[in-house]
C-alpha positions, 0 to 999 in steps of 0.5 A, a space after each residue: 879097201 879098208 876095213 871097219 868094225 862097227 859094234 852094236 848092242 841090241 835090246 830084244 824083248 822075248 816072251 816069257 812062256 811056258 815051252 821054250 819054243 826054238 824060234 824064241 830062244 836068245 841064240 836063236 834069235 842072235 843068230 838070225 839077226 847075224 845071218 839077216 845083216 850078213 845078206 842084206 849089208 854083204 858085211 865079211 862077217 857077223 858074229 854074237 859075242 854075248 849074250 846076257 839075260 837080264 830081267 827087266 
């Protein structure tokens, strides 16, 4: 069986709120995306390699 690496770039628009909710932290959202990819597509592994915050 051949192994394939797929690299994705995901841009998130998270709300700027005074209270930083755990559900809206970029790290939390990124880990949830990895979890869902693994569950839905049955991938061998999914990981976050970097998170860059940028002003829009």
